[in-house]
Structures are given as structure tokens and as C-alpha cells.
N, C-alpha and C positions, 0 to 999 in steps of 0.2 A: 646845713645839714647834704649833701650831695646827692646828685639822685643815682650812684653808683653805691651809696651808702645806706639808704631805701632799697636796694635790695639782696643786701648781704647780708646771709645768716644770721641769729645771733646766737650764742649757745651761754650756755648757765653752766653752774659751780659744778651736779646734776654732768650736764652733759662732763665737763673737763674732769670727774671725777675716772670717768671709765673710758679719755683714754690713753692709746699704749707710747709710749717715750716719752720724751718734755718739751713743754708746750709752758704758754701764761697766752691767758683770757684780760682781753684788758677793750670794759667796753665793749663784750657778749662778741668782739674781734680774738679767734685762737694766732696764735705769736709763735713758732717752729719756735725754741732755743736754741742756740749754735748747737755744734759737738761738744765732746769734752771737753774742757780747758786746756792749754796749756799750762806746761812745764812750772811757768814763767805768772800764770796765773791761780795755780796752786796755791806757786810758794806763797803772794803774798797773802790767798786767804789760810791758810794755817800760820806765818806769824805775823798775819790781827790780829786772827783769833785766841795765839800765847799769849800775846802785849797785852792785848783786853783780859783774860780772861786771870789773866795769873792777878790780876793788880786789884779786877772783881773782886775776888774770895778777902779779899781784906776787910771790907766792905761790908756796912751793918745788915745791910738793905740785902735782899739775893737777887744779883742781880744774874742773866746771865746773856751766853756768845751762843750765835747758833750761822749753819752755814745752810744754805739755801733753803732753809723753810719755807711752806709756803705760801701767801700770806689771802686770806680768802677776806678779799678788800668790804665785798657787796655783791651779786652776787649771780655777777658780770663781771667779776674782780676783780683775779686772782693771778700774785704776782709768785716771786722767788731772788727775791735779793739772792747775793754774796752773801750778804751776813750782814744778819740785826744783832742789835741786843736791847735784850727787854727786861726789865724787871718782875719776872714774874716767870713757875716756872711751867712753858707749854709744852702739853702729852702729845700732843695730833700737828697741828695749824692752829695758824697763830693767827686771830680775831680779831684783833683791836693793830690802834697805831703803834708800833718799835721809837724806844727811845734812838734808836742809829740807825742806817740800812749805810750799806758798803753794797756799790757795784762797780766790780774789776773792768775799764775798759777797753777796748780792743773795738777796730775796725768795723766789724762789724754788729758790735755791736751801739758805738757815739751816741748815733740817731734815736736809738728808744729814749737808752739810757741818760741822757744831755736836754731832752723834748717833756719826748710820751710819759715815764718815768718817775722826773726829776716834777712838770707838775702836779700831777698822783699826790707823789709823797708830801709835794706843800700842801694841797688839797685838803691829803689826810693828815697834816697837821709832824709831818716826823721833824722831832727837835732836830735831828742833824744830819746830812744827809750828804754819804761821803764817795768821791769818784775820788779810784785811782787808775794811774794812765801808764800801764808798764809799758811801753814803745819810747815817752818818753821823761820816765821817769819824774812823774808831779804825782801831788797829791792836789787838789780841787775840798776843802768843806764848804756846804752849807748851812748855815741855822735858819730858825723859824726864829722874826720874830714879827713884833703884827702876822702875820699869818703869810707872810710873805720872806722867801730863801734872798737872805742878806751871804754876801764870799765871807766865809768868817779865815779859809786858811788857804792859799795857791801857792804850791814850793816841795821842791823839789828832797828837802834837807830840814830840817831841823823836827823842837820839841814842838810834837803837838796833844793842848790840851782840852780836854772835850770834861764840862758839866754835867751830872744829870739830874736830872727837878728832885732826884730824893737825895740830893746829897751826898752822891758818890763820883766820885773822878775817875779818868784813866790817862795816861800822853801811852800816846806812841813816837817811838823813835823813826818817825820820817828815814831818814837815811838805810837804817834796815831791815826797808822791804824790799828791796831793790836788787 
């Protein structure tokens, strides 16, 4: 721990829930979220959500797609992924590990999405972490294998298939995202 970290105030979920605006809390440190997403960001999230939800409807297990749902990981960490897939209905906040996390990466979020959140999602054992890059029209997917992420998909086009632990699966037509 660096000297500066020793003197930074540490915040909790209780503090977080009182704040106005859009924030994430990572290890007690607040991070302001970027302003409202651009149109392309929202289009990608809607298209992904539509593709996934339509296929999960036919699965006998109940799995759901949620956009921008607060995930309370512990007392000092709250993240708000762009999209999650979890096989249970969530009424308020997410308090357990989802099956899939999606982040749409922009220049302002790249470092947080690719490094900080990557390590948190890996530590929390999220089976699939999907990074979508609108600027370069690319999708990268990491799958948890033996407690570490392995690259599962890296491309601009094609059909990406995700198999969930409960036997459900879905396909993403990557080309339709952009």
C-alpha cells in the first residue's frame, strides 16, 4: 500500500447508497462514472440484451439479462456493469456472482474495464467477461478456467456461443452489434 492510499478515506456500501449521481465503489474508493452513454454504447447494450434475452426465454432454467444493475460485492465494492446475465430474478441489488458480465469500453473507461474490473471479475469468479469495443468494432471474451481468465473469443464478426453452468446457452451475432 502506498503512502497516499493510507490517507485516502475509505467508503462503504452504506455511504455509496447516500450519494447522488452515478458512482462505482472499488475497495472503498469512489469512481465517478462517465456521463450518459453515447448512442452507440446504448445501441450495443440494447442489441446484446435483445439477442441474449430472446434465446434465454426458451431455456427451462430462468436466466435473466439486466442492464446497469448495482452489484454489491462486499462492504467496500459496488460495481455497475453495463449488462449482466444471472440465472435468478433480482429484485433490488445483485449480491452474488453473475454468469456473464458485459462492459462496453470507451477511451474514458478502458483502463478501469481492462485492468481493475478485469481483476475483480476474475477474483469473483465471473464465468464470462465480455468487453465490447465500439471504436474498433471488436469483441473480446474471457472465460474463467481454473480461477484465471483465458481468452475465449477475439473478433469483429462471427457467432459467439456462451454456455452457462446450468445448461442454458446463447449465441451472439457479433456483426449485428455494430
